[in-house]
N, C-alpha and C positions, 0 to 999 in steps of 0.2 A: 505494499498499500503507501509505505511512504514512495518507492520509485518512483509509484504514478504522481503522486503529489509533487514530485520534484518536477517529472515531464511535464504536469502541466503548468508548474510555474516557470519553467524554462519557455514555453508556448506564450505563456502569458508575458512574458519579457521581449521575447521577440516581437510579438503582435505588438507592443508598445512603441518599441526602436524602431524596428525596422520602417516604417513609414515615414520617420522623420528622415533618417537615410534618405529614404528612396525621394523624398522632396528636395532635399540638401543637392541631390546628383542633377534630379529635372531642372531645378532653379540656376544649377553651374552651367546647365546645359543650353538652356534659355538664354540665359547672359551671355554665354558666348558666342552665340549662333546670331544675338540680337546687337549684341556691344552694348546693352544697356543695362543699368541697373533698376532691378525691380524692387 
């Protein structure tokens, strides 16, 4: 059961952090392609 709880915590952690990293990468690419800061 502890292993399952740890897996769920890791999943929630990645769900919370991954979108932020994706948004940062997308904003970098948009800034690079358009040449503007947004």
